[in-house]
C-alpha positions in Angstrom: 0.8 -6.0 -2.9 -0.7 -2.7 -4.0 0.4 -0.4 -7.0 -0.4 3.3 -6.9 0.3 5.8 -9.8 1.9 9.2 -9.6 -1.5 10.7 -8.2 -1.7 7.9 -5.5 -4.6 6.3 -7.3 -4.8 2.4 -6.8 -3.9 0.8 -10.2 -3.4 -2.8 -8.9 -4.5 -4.5 -5.5 -3.6 -8.2 -5.0 -5.9 -10.9 -3.8 -3.8 -11.0 -0.7 -4.7 -7.3 -0.1 -8.3 -8.0 -0.7 -8.4 -10.7 1.8 -6.4 -8.8 4.4 -8.1 -5.4 4.1 -11.6 -6.6 3.1 -11.8 -4.6 -0.2 -11.8 -6.0 -3.7 -9.8 -4.7 -6.5 -12.8 -3.2 -8.4 -13.8 -1.3 -5.2 -10.3 0.4 -4.9 -9.0 0.8 -8.5 -8.8 4.4 -9.2 -9.3 5.4 -5.7 -6.8 7.6 -3.7 -4.9 4.8 -1.6 -4.2 7.3 1.2 -8.0 7.9 1.8 -8.8 4.4 1.9 -10.3 3.0 5.4 -8.5 -0.3 5.5 -7.5 -0.6 9.2 -4.1 1.0 9.1 -3.0 4.6 8.9 -2.5 4.8 5.3 -1.5 8.5 5.7 1.8 7.4 7.3 2.7 6.1 3.8 2.5 9.3 1.9 6.2 10.3 2.5 7.6 6.9 1.6 5.5 6.7 -1.5 6.5 10.2 -2.6 10.1 9.3 -2.0 9.7 6.1 -4.3 8.1 8.4 -7.1 10.9 10.7 -6.7 13.5 8.1 -7.5 14.5 7.3 -3.9 14.5 4.1 -1.9 12.7 4.6 1.3 13.4 2.3 4.3 10.5 -0.3 5.4 7.9 1.2 7.4 6.2 -0.5 10.5 2.5 0.2 11.0 -0.1 -1.2 13.5 -3.8 -1.5 12.9 -6.6 -3.9 12.3 -7.5 -6.3 9.6 -11.1 -6.8 8.2 -11.8 -9.4 10.9 -10.8 -6.9 13.5 -7.6 -8.5 14.6 -4.8 -6.4 15.6 -2.0 -6.5 13.0 1.6 -5.4 12.6 2.4 -4.5 9.1 5.8 -4.0 7.5 5.4 -1.8 4.3 8.2 -2.0 1.8 8.5 0.1 -1.4 9.7 -0.4 -5.0 9.4 1.9 -8.2 7.2 0.8 -11.1 9.0 1.7 -14.3 7.4 2.5 -17.5 8.8 1.4 -20.9 11.3 4.4 -21.1 12.5 3.6 -17.7 10.7 6.6 -15.9 8.9 6.0 -12.7 5.2 5.5 -13.4 4.2 4.4 -9.9 4.9 2.8 -6.5 4.7 -0.6 -5.5 3.8 -1.2 -1.8 4.3 -4.8 -0.5 2.8 -5.3 3.0 3.9 -8.2 5.2 1.0 -8.6 7.8 1.3 -10.3 11.0 -2.0 -10.9 13.1 -1.5 -10.5 16.9 -3.5 -11.7 19.8 -6.5 -9.3 20.9 
């Protein structure tokens, strides 16, 4: 799970994300998520994240890439809104389900 703010800066990075992508939370917090080199084409997540920030519910997105161990992975990204205390959208939650494949 990854949480980004309205400027695409990482505000939360789960242990699972650290294990999969090889970067610790302290290395990515505050960094632009779309610019991170984590093995998948993060730029493809720009439009779904923008949709979430705009109050919409984008469909899941399928991505392929490589994990930190160099294994080919297929990743399903799901998106949700992070609401502030007044109910406004403060950020986007990105949940990635990753499956390693052979090769």
